[in-house]
C-alpha positions in Angstrom: 179.6 141.5 216.0 181.5 144.7 215.7 181.5 146.9 213.1 184.4 149.0 211.5 183.8 151.4 208.7 186.7 152.7 206.4 187.6 154.5 203.7 188.4 152.1 200.9 192.3 153.3 201.3 195.6 151.3 201.8 196.1 153.2 204.5 193.7 152.4 205.9 195.5 148.2 206.8 196.8 149.5 209.9 193.4 150.0 211.6 191.5 147.4 210.1 194.3 145.1 211.8 193.9 146.4 214.6 190.3 146.4 214.5 190.8 142.2 213.8 193.6 141.4 216.3 191.5 143.6 219.7 188.9 141.6 219.1 190.7 138.4 218.2 192.6 138.9 221.7 189.1 139.8 223.6 187.8 137.2 222.7 190.9 135.3 223.6 190.8 133.6 220.2 193.8 130.9 219.3 197.4 132.7 218.7 198.3 130.4 216.5 195.3 131.1 214.0 196.5 135.0 214.1 198.7 134.9 211.3 196.8 133.1 209.0 193.4 135.7 210.1 196.1 138.3 209.5 197.2 137.0 206.1 193.5 137.1 205.1 192.0 140.4 206.3 195.2 142.4 204.7 194.8 141.1 201.5 191.4 141.5 200.8 191.1 145.0 202.0 194.4 145.5 199.8 192.0 143.9 196.8 189.2 146.4 197.4 191.3 149.5 198.3 192.7 149.0 195.3 190.2 148.0 192.2 186.5 148.4 193.4 186.4 152.1 193.5 188.3 152.9 190.3 186.9 156.7 189.8 185.7 157.4 193.2 186.3 156.8 196.7 184.3 154.7 198.7 184.1 152.8 202.5 184.6 149.0 203.0 182.5 148.0 206.1 184.5 145.0 208.1 182.2 143.1 210.2 183.4 140.7 212.3 182.4 137.5 215.1 184.4 135.8 217.6 183.1 132.3 218.5 184.8 129.2 218.5 185.2 130.9 215.0 185.4 134.0 213.6 183.9 134.9 210.2 184.3 138.0 208.9 182.7 140.2 206.3 183.9 142.6 204.1 181.3 144.7 202.4 181.8 147.4 199.6 179.5 148.8 197.1 182.3 149.3 194.1 182.3 147.4 191.2 180.8 143.8 191.4 183.6 141.0 191.8 183.2 137.3 192.6 187.4 136.7 194.1 186.4 133.4 194.3 185.7 132.6 190.7 189.3 133.5 190.3 191.5 131.0 189.2 193.9 129.2 190.9 197.6 130.5 189.6 199.4 127.7 187.5 201.6 127.4 190.1 204.1 124.8 187.6 204.8 127.0 185.4 208.4 128.9 186.1 208.0 132.7 187.6 208.8 134.3 185.9 206.2 132.7 183.3 202.4 132.8 185.6 200.2 135.2 185.3 200.1 138.6 187.2 197.5 138.6 190.3 195.7 135.3 191.6 198.0 134.1 194.3 196.8 136.3 197.5 193.5 134.7 196.6 195.0 131.4 196.4 196.5 132.4 199.8 193.4 133.3 201.6 191.4 130.2 199.9 194.3 128.3 201.6 194.8 129.2 205.6 190.3 130.4 205.6 188.0 127.5 206.1 185.4 128.5 204.6 184.6 131.6 202.2 181.9 132.4 200.7 180.4 135.3 198.7 177.1 137.2 197.4 176.4 140.8 195.2 173.2 141.8 196.9 171.4 145.2 196.9 174.7 146.5 195.0 176.9 145.0 197.3 180.1 142.8 197.4 180.1 141.1 200.7 182.8 138.3 201.4 182.6 136.2 204.0 185.7 134.5 205.4 185.7 132.0 208.7 188.4 130.5 210.9 187.5 127.9 213.1 189.3 128.1 216.1 191.3 125.1 216.7 194.6 125.3 216.7 
């Protein structure tokens, strides 16, 4: 397992994606699956950076394990929030009539194989996995 700790700031997204993609390359994870993983990482990191710490800054810890599947664990001490409880967007509604928000989390759930959330010791812990069979 490798770990990266960065300030929860959207400006750090390139550092986060470089970290993840380096690990995927080192472990020869199927390149066809990398865009899905990148989409999920970007969505989750940007959401944490934007919403977790409204009054003051904080960090995001990202753990990654790459074997036959990739496991990504995002940990923050921001506002307790389970993104997996966000209701799916109503894609049948016309675009201008849809509620704002929720589409990114919907995409994350679609492109990743598993997602789990827990709140332990004042920490949000979101774990995403993607199987390596392209």
